[in-house]
N, C-alpha and C positions, 0 to 999 in steps of 0.2 A: 504493499499499499504505499501512497505517496502523500505527503502533506499538502501538496498543490490541489489535489482532489479532495482530501479528507476535510479541507477547510472551505469547502464549496459554498459559495453564496447563493447558488440556485435555490429557488423557492419551489417547494412541492406545489404542482398545480399550474405552474408556468408564469405565476406573477412575476413582474419585472423586479430586479434588484434595485437598491435605492440609487438615487443620482449622485451620491457621494455627500461630503460634508463630514462634519465631525462625529455625527451619530452613525455608527456602523450598522450593517444588516443584523449583526448578532445582538447589538443592544436593542434593536427593534423587535427581535425574537422575544427578548426578556419582558420588554413592555407590553407586547401583545398578550403574554401569558398573565401578567400581573392584571390586566384589564379584562381578562375573560371570566365569564360567570362560573365557569368550572373551578377556577382558581378561588374565587371568592367563597364558593361553597365549602372549601376545605376548612373554613373557620369553625364549622359545625360538624367535622369528621374526626373520629377518634385517632389519636396517635397511640397511647397505651391505656390511658384512663378514660373509659366512655362516659360521656355526659358529665364530665368533671365540674365540680362546683368551685374549686380552687382556681382563680383567675391565673395563677402563675403557671399551672401545669400546661404543658404544650398541647396543642391541636395539630392536625395534619398541615393546617396553614403556617403556624409558627415554626413547626419542624422543617418545613420546605424553605422557608425564608432563612433559617438557620444553615441548612445544608447549602443553600445557594451561597451564602457568605463564606462559608468554608471552602466550597468548590471554586469560586472565583479566586481565592488565595492559591489554591492548588493549580488552577489553570494558568494563572500569571506566573507561578514558578516553573511550570512545565513548559509554557511558551518561551520564557527567557532561555531555558536549556536548548529547546529546539531551534531557536533563531540563532543562537551562538553557534550551533553546528551546521546550520543551513543558512547562511547570511543571504542567499538568493532570495528566500521567502520575505525577508525584510525589504529587498530591493522591489519586490512586487507589490509592496504596501502592507503586508501583514505586520502586525506588532504583538507583544505578549498580552495586551489587553483583548486582543481578538480571542486567543485561547481562553483568557479568564471569562469572557462574556459569553462563549459558547457553553462552557462548562457551568456557570451560574445559570443560564437559561435552562440548560438540560436539568440541572439539580431543582430548580423552582418548579419543573413540571414533573419530576420523577414519580410523584404520588397522586397526581392528579385524577388518575382513573381508580384509585382505591375506593371500594364501596364503603357504606356505612359500618361502623363498629370494627374498624381495623382489620387485621388479619383474620380476626374471627368471622368478619362478614365474607371474606374470600372462601373460607372454609365452609360457611353456611351455603353459598351458591353451589360449591362442588358436592357438598352432602346431598343437597336437594335433588340435584340432576342424577346422582349416583345411587341414592337409596330411596327417594319417595316414588310412589306409584307412578304418578304423572311424570315426574322427571325421568324415570326410566323407559317410560313409554315413548316419550319425545326422542330420547337418545337412539332408541331402536329403530326409529324411522329416518334417521339421518344417515348420510355418508359418512365414511370414516373421519376425513378431514375436519367436517363440520362437527361431528360428534365430539372430537378431541377438544374443541373449543369451549364447549359447556362442561364436559366431564372434568376438565382441568382449568376452569374458570380462573382467569389470571388478571389482576389489577394492572400489571405492567402492559398487558396487551390492550387493556381498556384505555390506558394512558395514550398509547399511539393513536387509538381509534378517536379519542377525543381531539388530539392536536391535528390529526390528518383529515378528519371527517366532521365529527359532531360539533366541534367548538364553533365552527361557521358552516353550518350545513349547505348553505347556498352556494359556497365557494368551491371550485376545484381544488383539492388539497387542504380543505378545511381552514385552519389559522393561517395556513400558507407560510409557514416557518421555513427557515433555511434547511437544506438537507443535511448540512453540517450539524446544526442542533438536533434534528430528528434523529440522526445516527447516533449521536452522543448520548441521548436518552436511553438507547436501546441496550440494556446490559444483557439481554438474552435474544439476539437477534436471528430468531428462527420461528417456525410455526409450531402449534401445539403438538402436532403429530411427531415432531422431531426433538421434543423436550425429554429430559429425564433419561436419556440414554446412558448406559454404564460407560464411564471413562470419558464422558463428553467435555469435561472441564466445567469451570464455574459458569461459563456463558451457555452451557447446555442444560443448566438446572431447571429453567422455567422457559417461558416463551414470551415474545414480545408483540406479536401481531396475530389477529384472528384470520381464519381462512378468507373472510370477506374482504380483508385489507392487504392481502398478499401481494397485489399489483403495485399498491402504493408503496409498500415497503421496498419491493424490488426496484422501484424508481429511485427511492432514497439511497439504496445500496449502490446502484449504477452511478449516480451522480457523485457519490464520495468515494468510489472506487473499492468498496469493501470486498474482501476476498470470499469466495464461496468456501464453505467448510466441507472439506472431503468431497467436493464436487456434488454435494446433495442439493435437492431442490429445496427451497424456502429455508436456507439455512447458511449464514454467513459468519465470519470472525467478526469480533468486536472491533468498533472504532476505538483507536487508542484512548481517546477522552472519556470514553464510557467507563474505563478502569478508574479515572479520577472521580467521576460521578458516584460510582460505587463506593470508593474510598470516603469520599465527603459524607456520603449517607451513613456509612459504617461508623465512622468516627464520631459523627454526631449523635446517632441514636445510642450507641454503646455507652457514651460518656453521659449524655443528658437524660436518658430514660432513668439511670440511677440517680441523678439530680432530682428528677420530677418525683421518683418514689420517696426521697428524703423530704422534699416540699410537701408531698401528700401525707406524710406521717407514717409511711411504710417502713421507714429505716432510720437509724440513728446515725449522727455525725461519726461516731467512734467506728461504726461498721464500714463506712466508705473511705475514711482517711487512709486506710493502708492501699487502696487503689490508686489514690492520687500519688502516694509515696512511691508506688511502682513505676511511674512515669517521670514525675518531677523530682529531680535529684539535686537541685540547685539549693545549697544551704541558704543563700539570701532570700529566695522565694519562699521557704518555709518560715524564716524569721519574719518575713512581711505577713505570711498567712497567720502566724501565732499572734500578731499583734492586732489583728481585726477582732472587732468587739463581738461579733455575733457568728454563730454557726452558718446561718443563711449566706452571709456576705462572704464568710471564708470559702464555703463550698462554691460560690460563683468565681472568686478569684482563682481557685485551684483548677476548676473546670476549664477557665480560659487558658491557664498556663498548660494544662494537659493537652488541650486541642492544639495549641501553638506548636508544641514538640511533635505531636504525631502528624501535623501538616508538614512539618519540615522533613520528617522521615519518609512519609509517603511520596513527597515530591521527588526526594532522591531515589527512591525505589523505582518511580516512573522513569527518571532518567537513565538508570542503569538497565532497565528492561525494554526501553522504547525500540530498538532495533528488532527484538523478538516480537513486540506487538504488531510492528509494521509487517513482519514476515507471517504473522497469524500463529506463531508457535508458543506464545505466552499465554496461558488461559487460567490464572489464579487470582484471588483476590490481592490486591497491593498490600492490604493491612496484614496479610499473612506472611509477608516477607520483609517487614520492617523490623529494626532492633527491638522495638517494644511491643512485638506481636503478641507475646504471651501476657503482658501487662494488660493489653487492650482486651484480650480474650477474657481476662479476669472480671473486667466490667461486664462483658456480655454474659458470662457464667452467673454472676451475681443477679443480673436483671432477669435471666432466665429463671433462676430459682426462686427469687424474692419479689420480682415485680410481675411478670407475665402470668405467674401462677398464684398470685396473691388473691385473696378472698375479694377484695374491693373490685379488682379487674374482673374475675370470673364471675362474680354475681351479677355484674352489669353486662358482660358479654353475652352470657347464656340467653337472658330475654332479648337481647338484640338479634341474635342469630335466629332465634325463634320468629321474630317478627319478619325478617327476610324470607324465611320458609313460608309463612302465611302469605306474604306479598307475591311470591313466586306461584304458590297454589292459585291464588286469585286471579293474577293477571295472565299467566300462561293458560290457565283454564278458561278464561274469557276470551282471549284471542283465538283459542282453538274452537270454541262454540261459535263466536262471531264470524269465523272464516267461512262457515256454512249458513248460519243464520243470524245476521246482524240484528234483528228486531227482538230476540229474547230479552226481556226486561233486565234480568239479573247481569247478564253479560254485558249489555249496554251501560247499565249504571257503573260497573268497574271500569269500563273502557272510557267512560267520561273523564277518568283521572289522567288519561294518556294525553299529553300535548300532541298537537297535529303532527309534529316532525317525526314521531314514532308510529304513525299510521299511513297507509298508502291513501289512494284517491278516494274521496267521498266518505271519509272517516272510516275506511274498513282496514282491517289487518292486512299485511302483504299476502300475496297468493301463496308464496313458497313457506314451508315450515320453518326453515332455518332463519329466513329474514324476519318471520313474525317472532320467533323466540329471542332472536339477537335484538329486536327492538324493545322486548320486555326487559332483557338484562341491561341494556343501554339506559333505560328509564330508572330502574331500580338502583342499579349500581351508582348512578349519578346523584341519588338522594342523599341529603344530610342525615345525620343521626336523628335529629330532632323531626324532620320532615317524615322519615321512615316510620317512626313511632306513630305519628299523627296519621298518616295515610292508613297504617295498619289498624289502628283503632276505627277509622271511618269504614274501611273495607269490611272489617270484622262486624260492624253494626249493620251493614247491608246484609250480610249473610245470616245475622240473627233475625232480622225483619223478614227475610225471605223464608226462613224455616218456620215462621209462625203460621 
């Protein structure tokens, strides 16, 4: 792969690049994402603690803003390295700020497709399609590539769908972001059928686009010169900057989820101080930390010092492995090869043990997951009934909740089963936590009235 293609200004859908000036195409990508409705909805989507009452605890929105900040720093450092090694890029007008802007925009959007209630929401979609009576019946009628989209429902694939189609449905190419940014978002540049294969590497763990969007992703891959992975269909090597997007996310959530647990009262300072000591070894930094009056402010300071150290190490790891990334032979998490990899893993392990499995998280996630199951039952059931008889009152009442963009002509569901069900998952996964609860209550009341 070559940086001259990887930094493509080409916009998906054929929209023209900007006419120049101090504001780059990649900065425009960032701004388009910020002003999108899908981005705003993340303010009411779970990061870890569902429907949190503590305003300090992160939502998907604040998490994404923090990841973008970390990602910009990583991109600037990586860009400085690349431009020193390839001065011809600078002569072509690229600067380190372009690398930073691409990574920041990709980080800003990386969770934009996550459904309500965090990863429990993804699991709820997968469980419904694989275990419920109606979900299994739907899967049985689909082609294998279509079936895999729902059986392995993935927020990362929904992210690409929002950016490339749903965010601006009247535009070819959706939000019409640059192909460089869209490729950098794709940590798993493959279709659902190609995900999860043994020995596939970190980029093969999940998938980043649905069967319906494969041509759009292929256009992104062609514009940026992504290498095909082992000559497979619908499967590419990562864009090198996607490794930085992943590192920014990993650094942020590993360190900050523990901080959120502390602020939510789930952990004491004495429990998490050793984690910071595992990364921050500067005696002067600890002298300053000890002089801070409160544990809350001390944690904020140590979190900042921890992230700063990890960013420097991740940028150095990128520089060392850049040639292998361009060749498509490096396929690991950057944070797994930094000097403090074990120390960062200790953050993740504690979060896994004490945060993600805590009573407050599980007690709120379970009802949320149940709501998503009820919504899928109601809306998939309604579109299936309405596909043959639109006038049945119960189905019509449920479909009245669906915005027009999720229906075909004359308010009818799409003719094809795959398109009908995909429209339902588009709608439900785009809900906020609170809206999902509200619609669930209203749909439930319709069912109760109909049963009388």
